C-alpha positions as CSV (number, residue, x, y, z in Angstrom):
1,M,-7.2,-8.8,17.2
2,N,-3.8,-8.5,19.3
3,I,-1.7,-6.1,16.9
4,E,-0.3,-2.7,17.2
5,L,-0.6,0.2,14.7
6,Q,3.0,0.4,14.4
7,E,3.0,-3.3,13.2
8,L,0.5,-2.6,10.5
9,M,2.6,0.4,9.3
10,Q,5.4,-1.8,9.2
11,L,3.6,-4.1,7.0
12,V,2.5,-1.3,4.8
13,L,6.0,-0.3,4.2
14,D,7.3,-3.8,3.6
15,R,4.7,-4.3,0.9
16,A,5.5,-1.1,-0.9
17,A,1.9,0.1,-0.2
18,S,0.8,3.7,-0.2
19,D,-2.3,3.4,2.0
20,L,-3.9,1.5,4.9
21,H,-7.7,1.2,5.4
22,L,-9.2,0.0,8.8
23,K,-12.8,-0.9,8.8
24,A,-14.9,-3.2,11.2
25,G,-15.7,-6.5,9.6
26,Q,-12.9,-6.5,7.3
27,P,-9.0,-7.4,7.7
28,P,-6.6,-4.4,7.3
29,I,-6.7,-3.5,3.6
30,I,-3.8,-1.8,1.7
31,R,-3.2,-0.1,-1.5
32,V,-0.4,-1.3,-3.7
33,S,0.3,0.3,-7.2
34,G,-3.1,1.8,-7.1
35,K,-5.2,-1.2,-6.2
36,L,-6.6,-2.4,-3.0
37,E,-5.5,-5.7,-1.4
38,R,-6.8,-7.5,1.7
39,T,-4.0,-8.5,4.1
40,G,-3.9,-12.0,5.4
41,L,-4.6,-10.8,8.8
42,P,-7.7,-11.4,11.0
43,V,-10.8,-9.5,10.6
44,L,-11.1,-6.4,12.8
45,S,-13.8,-5.8,15.1
46,D,-15.3,-2.5,16.2
47,K,-13.4,-2.6,19.2
48,D,-10.0,-3.3,17.3
49,V,-10.5,-0.4,15.1
50,E,-11.4,1.8,17.9
51,G,-8.4,0.8,20.0
52,L,-5.9,1.3,17.0
53,I,-7.2,4.8,16.5
54,L,-7.4,5.9,20.0
55,S,-3.6,4.7,20.4
56,I,-2.6,7.6,18.1
57,I,-4.8,10.6,18.9
58,S,-4.8,13.1,21.8
59,V,-7.6,14.0,24.1
60,A,-8.3,17.2,22.1
61,Q,-8.4,15.3,19.0
62,K,-10.8,12.8,20.3
63,E,-13.1,15.7,21.4
64,K,-13.0,17.0,18.0
65,L,-13.7,13.5,16.4
66,D,-16.8,13.2,18.8
67,Q,-18.0,16.6,17.6
68,L,-17.5,16.3,14.1
69,Y,-17.5,12.7,13.3
70,E,-14.3,13.0,11.3
71,L,-10.7,14.1,11.9
72,D,-7.9,14.9,9.6
73,F,-4.1,14.9,11.0
74,S,-0.5,13.9,10.5
75,F,1.6,12.0,12.9
76,G,5.0,10.2,13.1
77,L,5.9,6.8,14.4
78,E,9.8,6.5,15.4
79,G,11.7,4.3,13.1
80,L,9.0,4.3,10.4
81,G,8.3,7.9,9.2
82,R,5.2,10.3,8.9
83,F,1.7,9.4,7.8
84,R,-1.5,11.3,7.0
85,A,-4.6,10.1,8.6
86,N,-8.5,10.5,8.2
87,I,-10.6,9.1,11.0
88,Y,-14.4,9.0,10.2
89,R,-17.6,7.3,11.2
90,N,-18.9,4.5,8.9
91,R,-22.5,3.4,9.8
92,G,-22.0,4.4,13.5
93,S,-18.4,2.6,13.7
94,L,-15.2,4.2,13.4
95,S,-12.9,3.6,10.2
96,A,-9.7,5.1,9.3
97,A,-7.6,5.8,6.1
98,F,-3.8,6.2,6.5
99,R,-1.4,7.4,3.9
100,I,2.5,7.1,3.9
101,V,4.3,10.5,3.6
102,S,8.0,10.3,2.7
103,S,10.2,11.1,5.3
104,T,12.5,12.5,2.6
105,I,11.3,15.1,0.1
106,P,11.8,13.6,-3.5
107,S,13.4,15.8,-6.0
108,M,11.4,16.8,-9.4
109,A,13.6,14.4,-11.3
110,D,12.6,11.4,-8.8
111,L,9.0,12.4,-9.4
112,A,9.5,12.5,-13.1
113,L,8.0,16.0,-13.1
114,P,7.8,17.9,-16.6
115,L,11.0,19.8,-17.1
116,I,9.2,23.1,-17.3
117,C,8.3,22.5,-13.5
118,Q,11.8,23.8,-12.4
119,T,11.5,27.1,-14.6
120,L,8.2,27.5,-13.1
121,C,9.7,27.4,-9.5
122,E,12.0,30.3,-10.6
123,T,9.2,32.5,-11.3
124,P,9.2,35.5,-8.9
125,R,5.4,36.0,-8.6
126,G,2.1,34.7,-9.9
127,L,-0.2,31.7,-9.3
128,I,1.0,28.1,-10.0
129,L,-1.7,25.4,-9.7
130,V,-1.3,21.7,-9.2
131,T,-4.4,19.8,-9.9
132,G,-5.7,16.2,-10.2
133,P,-7.9,13.8,-8.4
134,T,-7.3,12.8,-4.8
135,G,-4.4,10.5,-4.6
136,S,-2.6,11.7,-7.6
137,G,0.5,13.1,-5.9
138,K,-0.4,16.9,-5.7
139,S,1.0,17.3,-2.2
140,T,4.3,15.5,-3.1
141,T,4.6,17.6,-6.4
142,L,4.2,20.9,-4.2
143,A,6.6,19.7,-1.6
144,S,9.1,19.0,-4.3
145,M,8.8,22.5,-5.8
146,I,9.0,24.2,-2.4
147,D,12.1,22.2,-1.6
148,H,13.7,23.5,-4.9
149,I,12.8,26.9,-4.1
150,N,14.3,26.4,-0.5
151,E,17.6,25.1,-1.9
152,T,18.0,28.0,-4.6
153,R,16.6,31.0,-3.3
154,A,16.9,33.0,-0.2
155,Q,13.2,33.7,0.6
156,H,10.5,33.5,3.2
157,I,8.3,30.7,2.4
158,L,5.0,30.4,4.3
159,T,2.7,27.3,4.0
160,V,-0.7,26.7,5.2
161,E,-1.5,23.0,5.2
162,D,-4.4,20.6,6.2
163,P,-2.6,18.7,7.7
164,I,1.1,19.4,7.4
165,E,2.5,16.5,5.6
166,Y,6.3,17.0,4.5
167,L,8.4,18.8,7.3
168,H,10.8,21.3,5.6
169,D,14.1,22.4,7.2
170,D,15.4,25.8,6.4
171,K,18.1,25.9,3.6
172,M,18.6,28.9,1.6
173,S,15.1,30.1,2.6
174,V,13.3,30.5,5.9
175,I,10.2,28.2,6.1
176,S,7.1,28.8,8.2
177,Q,4.6,26.0,8.2
178,R,1.0,26.4,9.7
179,E,-1.5,23.8,10.1
180,L,-5.2,24.3,10.0
181,G,-6.7,23.7,13.4
182,S,-3.6,24.0,15.4
183,D,-2.0,27.2,14.0
184,T,-4.7,28.9,12.1
185,R,-8.6,28.6,12.0
186,S,-8.8,28.6,8.3
187,F,-7.1,29.1,5.1
188,A,-8.8,32.4,4.5
189,N,-7.6,33.7,7.9
190,A,-4.1,32.5,7.3
191,L,-4.0,34.3,3.8
192,R,-5.2,37.5,5.3
193,A,-2.4,37.4,7.8
194,A,0.1,36.2,5.4
195,L,0.3,39.5,3.6
196,R,1.5,41.0,6.9
197,E,4.2,38.2,7.6
198,D,6.6,39.3,4.8
199,P,6.4,36.2,2.6
200,D,8.0,35.7,-0.8
201,V,6.2,32.4,-1.5
202,I,3.0,31.2,-0.1
203,L,1.7,27.6,-0.4
204,V,-2.0,27.2,0.2
205,G,-2.7,23.5,0.6
206,E,-5.9,23.6,-1.2
207,M,-8.2,26.4,-2.9
208,R,-11.5,25.1,-1.5
209,D,-13.7,27.9,-1.3
210,L,-14.5,31.3,-2.9
211,E,-12.8,33.7,-0.2
212,T,-9.5,31.3,-0.2
213,I,-9.5,31.6,-4.1
214,H,-9.9,35.4,-4.0
215,L,-7.2,36.0,-1.4
216,A,-4.9,33.6,-3.3
217,L,-5.4,35.6,-6.5
218,T,-4.9,38.8,-4.7
219,A,-1.6,37.6,-3.1
220,A,-0.4,36.5,-6.6
221,E,-1.3,39.8,-8.0
222,T,0.5,41.8,-5.2
223,G,3.8,40.3,-6.1
224,H,3.8,36.8,-4.3
225,L,4.5,33.5,-5.8
226,V,1.6,31.4,-4.7
227,L,1.2,27.6,-5.1
228,S,-1.8,25.7,-4.5
229,T,-4.0,22.7,-5.5
230,V,-7.7,22.3,-7.0
231,H,-9.3,19.0,-7.3
232,T,-9.9,19.1,-11.1
233,S,-8.7,16.8,-13.9
234,S,-7.6,19.1,-16.6
235,A,-6.2,22.7,-17.2
236,A,-9.4,24.0,-18.7
237,Q,-11.5,22.6,-16.0
238,T,-9.3,24.2,-13.4
239,V,-10.0,27.5,-15.1
240,D,-13.6,26.8,-15.3
241,R,-13.7,25.8,-11.4
242,I,-11.9,29.0,-10.3
243,V,-14.2,31.3,-12.4
244,D,-17.5,29.5,-11.6
245,A,-16.8,29.8,-7.8
246,F,-17.6,33.5,-8.1
247,P,-21.2,35.0,-8.6
248,H,-22.0,35.8,-12.2
249,D,-21.5,39.5,-11.9
250,Q,-17.9,39.0,-10.6
251,Q,-16.8,36.3,-13.1
252,Q,-15.3,38.8,-15.8
253,Q,-13.2,40.6,-13.2
254,I,-11.9,37.1,-11.9
255,R,-11.1,36.1,-15.5
256,I,-9.1,39.2,-15.8
257,M,-7.4,38.6,-12.4
258,L,-6.5,35.1,-13.5
259,S,-5.3,36.0,-16.8
260,N,-2.9,38.5,-15.2
261,S,-1.7,36.4,-12.4
262,L,-1.7,32.7,-13.6
263,V,1.9,31.2,-14.3
264,A,0.7,27.6,-15.0
265,V,-1.6,24.9,-14.4
266,V,0.0,21.3,-14.0
267,S,-2.7,18.4,-14.1
268,Q,-1.6,15.3,-13.0
269,T,-2.6,11.7,-12.8
270,L,-0.8,8.5,-11.7
271,V,-0.7,5.3,-13.8
272,P,0.5,1.7,-13.1
273,R,3.9,1.4,-14.6
274,L,5.2,-1.8,-16.2
275,E,8.4,-3.4,-15.1
276,A,10.3,-6.0,-17.3
277,V,10.6,-9.5,-15.9
278,A,13.6,-11.7,-17.2
279,G,11.9,-14.5,-19.4
280,G,8.2,-13.6,-18.5
281,S,5.6,-11.0,-19.2
282,P,5.8,-7.4,-17.9
283,I,4.1,-6.9,-14.4
284,T,2.7,-4.0,-13.0
285,K,4.8,-2.4,-10.3
286,G,4.3,1.2,-8.8
287,R,3.0,4.0,-10.6
288,I,4.3,7.0,-12.6
289,M,3.0,10.4,-13.4
290,A,1.3,11.6,-16.6
291,S,0.8,15.2,-16.7
292,E,-1.0,18.2,-18.6
293,V,0.9,21.5,-18.5
294,L,-0.8,24.9,-19.5
295,V,1.6,27.8,-19.3
296,N,0.0,31.2,-19.4
297,T,1.3,32.8,-22.7
298,P,-0.1,36.0,-24.0
299,A,-2.4,33.9,-26.3
300,V,-3.5,31.8,-23.2
301,A,-4.2,35.0,-21.0
302,N,-6.4,36.3,-23.9
303,L,-8.5,32.9,-24.3
304,I,-9.1,33.1,-20.3
305,R,-10.2,36.8,-20.5
306,E,-12.6,36.0,-23.3
307,S,-14.0,32.8,-21.9
308,K,-12.7,30.7,-24.7
309,N,-11.6,27.9,-22.3
310,S,-12.6,25.3,-24.8
311,Q,-9.7,26.4,-27.1
312,L,-7.2,25.9,-24.2
313,Y,-6.7,22.3,-25.3
314,A,-5.5,23.0,-28.8
315,T,-3.3,25.7,-27.5
316,M,-1.6,23.1,-25.4
317,Q,-1.4,20.7,-28.3
318,M,0.6,23.4,-30.2
319,G,2.6,24.7,-27.2
320,S,5.5,22.4,-26.9
321,K,8.1,25.1,-27.2
322,Q,6.7,26.8,-24.3
323,G,6.8,23.7,-22.2
324,M,3.1,23.0,-22.8
325,Q,1.6,19.4,-23.2
326,T,-1.8,17.6,-23.2
327,L,-2.4,14.5,-21.0
328,E,-2.7,12.5,-24.1
329,Q,0.8,13.7,-25.2
330,S,2.2,12.6,-22.1
331,L,0.4,9.2,-22.0
332,A,1.4,8.4,-25.6
333,N,5.1,9.2,-24.7
334,L,4.9,6.8,-21.8
335,V,3.5,4.1,-23.8
336,K,6.1,4.6,-26.7
337,A,8.7,4.2,-23.9
338,G,7.3,1.0,-22.7
339,V,6.6,2.3,-19.3
340,I,2.9,1.9,-19.2
341,S,0.4,-0.2,-21.2
342,F,-1.8,1.1,-23.9
343,E,-4.9,-0.2,-22.1
344,E,-3.9,1.9,-18.8
345,A,-3.3,4.9,-21.0
346,C,-6.8,4.8,-22.4
347,G,-8.1,4.2,-18.9
348,K,-6.9,7.6,-17.7
349,S,-7.6,9.6,-21.0
350,S,-10.8,11.4,-21.5
351,R,-10.1,11.9,-25.2
352,I,-9.2,8.4,-26.4
353,E,-9.5,9.4,-30.1
354,D,-6.8,12.0,-29.7
355,L,-4.7,9.3,-27.9
356,K,-5.1,6.9,-30.6
357,Q,-4.1,9.5,-33.1
358,L,-0.7,10.2,-31.4
359,L,-0.4,6.4,-30.9
360,P,-2.1,4.0,-33.4
361,I,-3.3,0.9,-31.7
362,E,-1.0,-1.4,-33.6
363,K,2.0,0.6,-32.5
364,A,0.7,0.9,-29.0
365,V,0.4,-2.7,-28.6
366,A,4.0,-3.2,-29.6
367,A,5.3,-0.3,-27.8
368,A,3.5,-1.8,-24.5
369,S,6.1,-4.6,-24.0
370,P,9.2,-2.7,-22.4
371,S,12.6,-3.4,-23.1
372,P,14.5,-5.6,-20.5
373,E,16.0,-2.4,-18.9
374,P,13.4,0.4,-19.2
375,P,14.7,4.0,-19.0
376,T,15.5,4.9,-15.4
377,E,16.8,8.6,-15.5
378,R,13.6,10.1,-14.5
379,R,11.7,7.3,-12.6
380,S,8.9,8.1,-10.5
381,I,8.8,7.1,-6.8
382,F,5.0,7.3,-6.7
383,G,4.9,3.4,-6.2
384,R,5.1,4.1,-2.6
385,F,4.7,7.7,-1.7
386,Q,1.5,9.8,-3.3
387,N,-0.8,12.2,-1.9
């Protein structure tokens, strides 16, 4: 197949896709509005895929790939933008997944983030967690929050990422961005060193092991604002995941640390959105965020300390004055606004009965037909960019 990677990436951008998959025996495959689509290009051979991959990696990266059989990195293509890549072996052959990273950092309004997120960014210390499954936009949300701090506060912001995706310029703040592999050996090493680098805000790309979690909690307790991600689908599950990462005899101490340092948990997912079509049925175009928000009030802190995480959902249901909401409340609001369908909302909810109580089926079906001009003041850009 005689095609360059730059041409494939141009196709991804032209089709408003978020991801590109390269696999021997298949044509290039793209993800549009959350769904995979085969392109009309010829089928790729092993040699085609290998040639496309080798065209963008360095000798050192090739050696790492040969040793570990997988490689994470980010790169830029002139005139097109930045991309995140994962190269891996698939039944003995090389395969690749590429994701588009916006060349500009979207605002919180662009992402349709809950309004409470701006208030969270103004918190001087503590731990803010953004959670969700892979591909739910966590990295983009964190980048937007970091950019807001960068624009409004004169602070030292230190990020540790794997890999660096969004490039931040110094505005009011000074930003130091460190990448796993090239700038530091591990998240834990970078966090230990961070406390001697005079940071005010620390971004940890992912809390993926016990040592990183403990160091992040310690940094939050010692007066820093720490932002990070966890691969969980709800706020209560996030608390469980952090506590369960530790041996049983340490878990009560971790509950106390978490209850003292946690600021909020924002759990998010992306839902296919509906766009009105003149004279026709609505079509799916792009995706919009639905989110669950847990704010650490005194009542929430007490539930965390006493290991009563099962009661956190009810607390979020009743906590709208503090900026809290459940995922079902967020989904119901989007259905009522005609932005998503009732069926898609049910597909994203793990508490469908609660969703139906918020939005009875007969009303949901009517609400799922958007007006000719759906609301645009807080439209999400996740139709193209998500992480």
